[in-house]
N, C-alpha and C positions, 0 to 999 in steps of 0.2 A: 388842580381840578380834581374832585373826587371821582373815583371810578364808579360807574353805574352796576349795582348789583342784580338789575333787572334781566331776567332771562328772555332774550329776543327770539328765541327759538325753541320753546320748550317742547319737550317729548316724554312719552311714558311707554315704556317697554311693556306690552302685554303677551300673553299665550293665547291662543286660539286662532280663529279665522276671521275674515272680514266677507260679508257679503253685500254685492253691490245691486243696486236696481231693486224696485219694489215687487217685480214678478219673483225674482229671486229670494228676496226677503220672505215674501208670503210661502213660497215653496218650503224654505228651511224652517219657519216657524211651523208650518202646517205639519211637517215630518216631526218635529222636537216636541211640539204641543199635541200632537193628534188626540190623545186620550184627555186633554184637559177641556171641559165644557166652557170655561169661561176664560176669554184673554183680556187683561186688562193693560193696555198700551198707551203711555204717555208722551206725548209730543213736546219737543220744545219749541218755544217761540220762533217763529220763521220758517217752521217746516211746511212743506207744501202739502197741507191737510188734505186738500181736494184730491191730489195724487194717492195719498195714501187711503182715503176712503174708497176710491175707485179701484186700487189693487187689492184690498182686503174684501171689498164686495162680493170678489170671485170666490171666496172660500165658501161662501153659502151662510156665514155665521151672521147672526144679527150684530149690527152696529150701532151703539148708542153713543152719538157726539155729545158730550157732556156741554158743550157751548149751548146746545139747543135747549138745554134744561135750565139755563140761566133765566133770571129776570133780566129785562132791560136795564140798563145803568140808570136810565132817568127814573123808571119805577121806584128803583132802590133808594135812590136820593130823595124822591119824594116822600118815600114812607119814612126816611130818617129825619126830616126837617124838624119835626116838631121835639125831638130830641137831640139837638144840636146845643152846645154851649152857648149862651147868649153872647152876640156879638157886640163890642164895645159901641156904645154911643158917644157923642161929642165930649162928654165929660171923661171919656175912657171907662166908664162903668158898663155893664150889662144893663140890658132893659128888661126887669122882670117882669113886666106886664105882657111881653110877647113871649116868654119863656116858659115851657112847661118841661116837667122831667116824668120819668116813668111811674112816679107815685101819684101824679095828679089825675089820671085815669083817663 
């Protein structure tokens, strides 16, 4: 049997410090970034966004949640319907009578 080369306990050595807890993170960033007027922070999927927003609201900085700026998925899909490739009909060909392109106006 072949030996697995998958690292089941990967790790990376880093120098620096680790800050735990939203209040501590906010305090540290406020110290380090105190002279920066704009903070742009990206959160990974699965992050507790509500906790993040509540903690950073304490800084008095304006928070813009980019999710709030997005159009709803259904609205985007409806706007793209006319510009999708034609779906094959029973013959396996697209139906040109129901398909428009960007050049059709």
